[in-house]
C-alpha positions as CSV (number, residue, x, y, z in Angstrom):
1,M,17.8,19.1,54.2
2,R,16.2,19.5,51.0
3,K,19.1,20.8,49.0
4,K,21.2,18.5,50.5
5,A,18.8,15.3,49.4
6,V,18.5,17.1,45.5
7,Y,22.4,17.7,45.6
8,I,22.9,13.5,46.3
9,L,20.1,12.7,44.0
10,M,21.9,14.8,41.5
11,M,24.9,13.2,41.6
12,A,23.5,9.7,41.5
13,C,20.7,10.0,38.5
14,C,20.3,13.1,35.9
15,I,18.2,12.8,32.9
16,A,20.0,12.4,29.5
17,G,19.0,12.4,26.3
18,V,20.8,10.8,23.2
19,Y,21.8,11.9,19.6
20,G,23.4,10.7,16.7
21,C,23.4,6.6,18.3
22,Q,21.7,3.6,17.6
23,K,20.5,0.4,19.3
24,Q,23.6,-1.6,18.9
25,D,22.8,-4.8,16.7
26,N,25.8,-7.0,16.3
27,N,24.1,-8.1,12.7
28,T,24.0,-4.5,11.6
29,R,27.5,-4.3,11.5
30,E,28.4,-6.0,8.8
31,N,30.4,-7.8,11.6
32,L,33.5,-5.7,10.7
33,P,36.5,-6.9,13.1
34,P,38.5,-4.5,15.0
35,L,41.3,-3.9,13.1
36,S,43.3,-2.3,16.4
37,A,43.0,-1.9,20.1
38,A,44.6,1.5,20.4
39,T,42.2,1.8,23.8
40,T,41.8,-1.9,25.7
41,V,39.3,-1.4,28.5
42,Q,39.5,-4.0,31.5
43,Y,37.4,-2.7,34.5
44,A,34.7,-0.9,33.3
45,S,31.6,-3.1,32.6
46,G,29.0,0.1,31.0
47,F,31.4,0.8,28.1
48,D,34.1,-0.8,25.1
49,I,35.8,0.8,22.5
50,Q,36.5,-0.7,19.3
51,S,39.1,0.6,16.7
52,F,38.9,0.0,12.9
53,E,40.9,1.3,10.2
54,D,39.3,4.7,9.7
55,H,37.2,5.4,12.9
56,S,36.5,3.8,16.2
57,L,33.3,2.6,17.7
58,L,31.9,4.0,21.0
59,V,29.4,1.5,22.9
60,V,27.8,2.0,26.3
61,S,26.4,-0.6,26.9
62,S,25.0,0.4,31.0
63,A,24.3,3.9,30.2
64,F,21.6,4.0,33.3
65,P,20.6,0.8,35.7
66,G,18.6,-1.5,33.9
67,S,19.7,-0.4,30.6
68,N,19.5,-3.6,28.1
69,T,20.3,-1.7,25.1
70,S,23.8,-0.6,24.1
71,Y,24.3,3.0,22.1
72,S,27.2,3.5,19.6
73,Y,28.8,6.6,18.3
74,V,30.9,6.4,15.4
75,I,34.2,9.1,15.8
76,V,36.0,10.1,13.1
77,D,39.1,12.2,12.9
78,S,38.3,15.6,10.9
79,T,41.1,14.7,7.9
80,L,38.3,11.7,7.0
81,S,36.7,12.3,3.5
82,R,33.6,13.5,3.0
83,K,32.8,10.8,1.0
84,R,33.9,8.3,3.6
85,K,32.1,9.8,6.4
86,S,29.1,9.6,4.3
87,E,29.6,5.6,3.9
88,L,30.0,5.5,7.3
89,K,26.8,7.4,8.1
90,K,25.2,4.8,5.8
91,Q,26.6,1.8,7.4
92,Y,25.5,3.0,11.0
93,N,22.4,5.1,10.4
94,Q,23.9,8.0,12.0
95,A,26.1,11.3,11.5
96,P,30.0,10.4,12.7
97,I,31.6,12.9,15.5
98,V,34.5,14.7,14.5
99,A,37.3,14.2,17.0
100,P,38.9,15.8,18.4
101,V,36.0,17.8,19.5
102,S,36.6,21.4,20.4
103,S,34.0,22.0,22.6
104,L,31.5,20.2,24.9
105,V,29.1,20.5,27.4
106,V,29.2,17.8,30.5
107,T,26.6,17.6,32.6
108,S,28.1,15.7,36.1
109,T,30.7,17.0,38.1
110,T,32.6,13.7,37.5
111,H,33.3,14.4,34.3
112,I,35.1,17.2,35.0
113,P,38.3,15.7,36.3
114,S,38.4,13.3,32.7
115,L,38.8,17.2,30.7
116,E,41.2,18.3,33.4
117,M,43.5,15.0,33.4
118,L,43.4,15.1,29.3
119,G,44.5,18.7,29.5
120,E,41.0,19.5,27.5
121,L,39.1,21.9,30.0
122,D,39.6,24.7,28.1
123,A,37.1,22.5,25.6
124,L,34.4,22.9,28.6
125,V,31.9,25.5,27.4
126,G,28.5,25.1,29.9
127,F,27.7,23.0,32.8
128,P,24.5,22.7,34.7
129,N,24.5,24.5,38.1
130,L,27.9,25.7,38.0
131,D,28.0,26.2,42.2
132,Y,28.9,22.4,42.5
133,I,32.1,22.7,40.6
134,S,34.8,22.1,43.3
135,S,38.1,22.2,40.7
136,A,39.7,25.3,41.7
137,A,41.0,25.5,37.6
138,A,37.3,25.3,36.4
139,R,36.3,28.1,38.9
140,K,38.7,30.1,37.4
141,K,37.2,29.5,33.9
142,I,34.1,30.2,35.5
143,D,34.7,33.3,37.0
144,A,36.4,34.7,33.5
145,D,32.5,33.7,32.3
146,E,34.5,30.8,29.8
147,I,32.0,28.4,31.1
148,L,28.4,28.9,31.2
149,E,25.8,28.3,33.8
150,L,23.1,26.6,31.8
151,G,20.4,25.7,34.5
152,H,19.9,22.2,36.0
153,N,20.2,19.1,34.3
154,E,16.5,18.4,34.2
155,A,16.1,21.2,32.9
156,L,18.8,22.3,30.6
157,N,18.4,26.1,29.1
158,T,18.3,25.6,25.5
159,E,18.2,29.0,24.2
160,V,22.4,29.0,25.9
161,T,23.3,25.9,24.7
162,I,22.0,26.6,21.7
163,A,23.6,29.4,21.2
164,L,27.2,27.9,22.4
165,N,27.1,25.1,19.6
166,P,29.6,23.0,21.3
167,D,30.2,19.8,19.3
168,I,28.7,17.4,21.8
169,V,26.8,17.4,24.8
170,V,27.8,14.5,27.7
171,G,24.6,13.8,29.6
172,F,23.9,10.7,31.9
173,G,20.3,9.8,33.1
174,V,17.2,8.0,32.3
175,E,16.8,7.0,28.7
176,G,14.1,9.8,26.9
177,Q,13.0,11.3,29.6
178,N,14.7,15.2,29.8
179,K,13.1,17.2,27.2
180,S,15.4,20.2,27.0
181,L,18.0,17.1,25.6
182,N,15.6,16.2,23.3
183,S,15.5,19.9,22.1
184,L,19.3,19.8,21.6
185,E,19.1,17.0,19.5
186,K,16.7,18.3,16.9
187,A,18.6,21.2,17.3
188,G,21.6,19.3,15.7
189,I,23.7,18.9,18.5
190,P,24.8,15.3,19.4
191,V,24.2,14.0,23.3
192,L,26.1,11.2,24.0
193,Y,25.3,9.0,27.3
194,N,28.0,8.7,30.0
195,G,27.3,5.8,32.4
196,D,30.3,6.3,34.8
197,W,28.2,6.7,37.4
198,V,26.6,3.1,36.9
199,E,29.6,1.3,37.4
200,T,30.0,-0.5,40.7
201,S,34.0,-1.0,40.4
202,P,35.8,1.5,42.0
203,L,38.6,1.1,38.9
204,G,35.4,0.5,36.3
205,K,34.4,4.1,37.2
206,A,37.6,5.6,36.6
207,E,38.2,4.0,33.4
208,W,35.8,6.1,32.0
209,L,38.4,8.3,31.6
210,K,39.2,6.6,28.1
211,F,35.5,7.8,27.2
212,F,36.9,11.0,27.1
213,G,40.2,10.3,25.6
214,V,38.5,8.8,22.4
215,L,36.5,11.8,21.9
216,F,39.9,14.1,22.1
217,Q,41.9,11.5,20.3
218,K,43.8,11.1,22.9
219,E,43.6,7.5,23.8
220,A,46.9,6.8,24.5
221,L,47.2,9.0,26.8
222,A,44.2,8.2,29.0
223,D,45.4,4.6,28.9
224,S,48.5,5.5,30.2
225,L,46.7,7.8,33.2
226,F,44.6,5.0,34.3
227,T,46.9,2.5,34.5
228,Q,48.8,4.8,36.7
229,I,46.2,4.7,38.9
230,A,45.0,1.3,38.6
231,Q,48.5,-0.4,39.1
232,E,48.7,2.1,42.7
233,Y,45.1,0.3,43.4
234,E,46.0,-2.4,43.3
235,K,49.3,-2.2,45.2
236,V,47.8,-1.0,48.1
237,K,44.7,-3.2,48.0
238,K,47.1,-5.8,47.8
239,Q,49.1,-4.5,51.5
240,A,45.7,-3.9,53.0
241,N,44.6,-8.0,51.9
242,A,47.5,-9.2,53.5
243,I,46.3,-7.8,57.1
244,T,44.2,-10.5,58.8
245,N,42.8,-7.9,61.7
246,R,39.8,-6.5,59.6
247,P,37.8,-3.9,61.8
248,T,34.6,-3.4,61.5
249,V,33.1,-0.6,59.8
250,L,29.7,1.6,59.7
251,S,28.7,3.8,56.5
252,G,25.8,6.3,56.4
253,A,23.4,8.4,58.3
254,M,19.5,8.9,59.0
255,Y,17.7,11.0,56.7
256,K,14.3,12.0,57.7
257,D,14.7,9.1,60.0
258,V,15.8,6.9,57.9
259,W,19.2,5.3,57.7
260,Y,21.1,5.0,54.0
261,L,23.8,3.1,54.2
262,P,25.5,1.1,50.8
263,H,24.7,-2.0,49.8
264,G,27.5,-4.7,49.6
265,N,28.1,-4.9,46.1
266,S,28.4,-0.9,45.5
267,W,31.4,1.0,44.9
268,P,31.9,2.3,48.7
269,A,31.4,-1.0,50.1
270,K,34.2,-2.6,47.7
271,L,36.6,0.7,48.8
272,I,35.8,-0.6,52.4
273,A,36.3,-4.4,51.6
274,D,39.8,-3.6,49.6
275,A,41.3,-1.2,51.7
276,G,41.0,-4.0,54.5
277,G,37.9,-3.3,56.3
278,N,34.7,-5.5,57.5
279,Y,32.0,-3.7,56.0
280,L,29.0,-5.0,58.3
281,W,26.7,-4.9,55.4
282,A,28.9,-6.3,52.5
283,N,26.8,-9.7,52.3
284,S,23.6,-7.2,51.2
285,E,22.9,-7.7,47.7
286,G,22.1,-4.6,45.5
287,S,24.2,-1.5,44.4
288,G,22.5,1.3,45.3
289,S,21.8,2.2,49.1
290,I,20.1,0.0,51.8
291,A,16.9,1.6,53.5
292,L,17.2,1.0,57.3
293,S,15.5,2.2,60.3
294,V,18.3,3.2,63.2
295,E,16.8,0.5,65.9
296,V,18.3,-2.1,63.3
297,V,21.8,-0.2,62.1
298,L,22.5,0.3,66.2
299,D,21.4,-3.5,66.6
300,K,24.2,-4.6,64.2
301,A,27.1,-1.8,64.1
302,Q,26.7,0.0,67.5
303,N,30.4,-1.6,68.4
304,A,31.5,-0.9,64.7
305,D,35.2,-0.2,65.1
306,Y,34.9,2.7,62.7
307,W,32.4,5.2,60.6
308,V,33.1,6.1,57.5
309,A,31.4,8.9,55.3
310,P,27.8,9.8,57.5
311,G,26.2,11.6,54.9
312,Q,27.0,15.7,54.9
313,Y,28.1,15.8,58.6
314,Q,31.2,17.1,59.8
315,S,31.4,17.2,63.5
316,Y,29.8,15.2,66.4
317,S,28.4,18.2,67.5
318,R,25.9,18.2,64.6
319,L,25.3,14.3,65.2
320,R,24.4,15.2,68.3
321,E,22.0,18.0,68.1
322,D,20.2,16.0,65.1
323,H,19.8,12.9,66.9
324,S,20.6,11.5,70.5
325,L,20.8,7.8,69.2
326,Y,24.4,8.9,66.9
327,E,26.0,8.9,70.7
328,Q,25.3,5.6,71.4
329,F,27.2,4.4,69.0
330,D,30.9,3.3,69.8
331,A,32.4,4.9,66.8
332,F,31.1,8.0,68.4
333,Q,31.7,7.3,71.9
334,N,35.6,6.5,70.7
335,K,35.8,9.1,67.9
336,K,36.5,7.1,65.0
337,I,34.5,8.8,62.6
338,V,35.5,10.1,59.4
339,T,33.6,12.7,56.8
340,F,34.5,13.3,53.5
341,A,32.1,16.4,53.5
342,S,34.6,18.9,55.1
343,K,36.3,19.2,51.8
344,K,34.5,21.6,49.6
345,G,35.1,23.6,46.5
346,A,34.6,27.6,46.8
347,N,31.1,27.9,46.0
348,G,30.3,24.8,48.3
349,G,30.4,22.1,45.7
350,V,31.8,18.8,47.7
351,L,35.5,17.4,46.3
352,Y,34.6,14.2,46.9
353,Y,31.6,13.6,44.5
354,E,33.8,15.2,41.8
355,L,37.1,13.8,41.9
356,A,36.8,10.3,43.9
357,P,35.3,8.3,41.2
358,N,38.0,9.4,38.6
359,R,41.1,9.0,41.9
360,P,40.0,5.5,43.7
361,D,43.2,5.1,44.0
362,L,43.2,8.3,46.6
363,V,40.1,7.0,48.4
364,L,41.6,3.9,49.2
365,K,44.4,5.2,50.4
366,D,42.5,7.6,52.6
367,M,40.8,4.4,54.0
368,V,43.5,2.2,54.8
369,Y,45.4,5.1,56.0
370,Y,42.4,5.3,59.0
371,L,41.7,1.9,59.1
372,H,45.6,0.4,59.1
373,P,47.4,3.2,59.7
374,E,50.5,1.2,60.4
375,L,50.8,0.8,56.3
376,L,50.9,4.1,55.3
377,P,52.2,6.5,58.2
378,E,53.7,9.3,56.0
379,Y,50.6,9.3,53.9
380,T,48.4,12.7,54.0
381,P,44.2,12.1,53.5
382,Y,43.2,13.8,50.3
383,F,39.4,13.3,51.0
384,F,38.4,12.1,54.5
385,T,39.1,14.1,57.8
386,P,38.4,13.0,61.2
387,L,35.0,14.4,62.4
388,E,35.2,17.6,63.6
389,K,33.8,18.3,67.7
């Protein structure tokens, strides 16, 4: 259970530093207007891409919860003259990042699908705690020693990372509290914030694909791929929300006698709503998790029609073994519990944690399949499966 808690915590809140970025002040950019809009951010609230005549500005405004500071990264083409790079360095008070990057380290499994989708997985040279990676293509590269183990997010192996000499390191988490990433900064390796995990909109999370698109000069491809995901998501959402019968939904499970379930403004809660479900805590304020006693949850959700994502549980027998109160829920008795925990990579990493934020269209279809099976009769769920006996 301790390993499970640490895993979930790492998926939600890793610690990162920043290199070559400055607090964004609109008064210090000489009010330069964007000259083009090659990449348009529509759903995500935590970043923006501004395109200028000879460079792009990648602005991350929500790097971690509660952040009120924006960080900017100047992205330039490798053919830009040394003189112009020097001018931009002086203008923005930071060294430009040359694109396309040829090698990088990422620190969250949610970054890996973006690299795969853009055809840039070969650029990945290191990752902290390789066992969490589920991607079959990435695991093949790991087995061939093409992606090296870098320890843990909170304590990266700086010696190995510096020896790899990546063009950039993409991190995420609480500002300035990762000493190992600070060491990488001092060694001259740029560290960029990625705040995909802070987004609460399902499509907002997925749109961070464009963050990587600008780093590899594949803005058009990133935009096209995301547009396909968004269009499919909106189509299924429209189908589901046209149905008046909305089954009640419970989520989460207990950990050390405390039941953790999603707040009403969270990513999982919004997916349930978009799938035509009536999430019983939809009106709760907040975007993280609610901690409740099992008695409170039982009182409100005992008769819930469905129970979605019961933590790491994969079977009814394990639920029963861990706490007899689980059996009192109608969803347990009626075998209406579905889980994402059964789909794992070769070394035990949960596929959902890695890929679901990038593919909310598949998550939505999964939920609609179970909540409103008549809408997608030919669909085969990708992440969710019924609990085993």
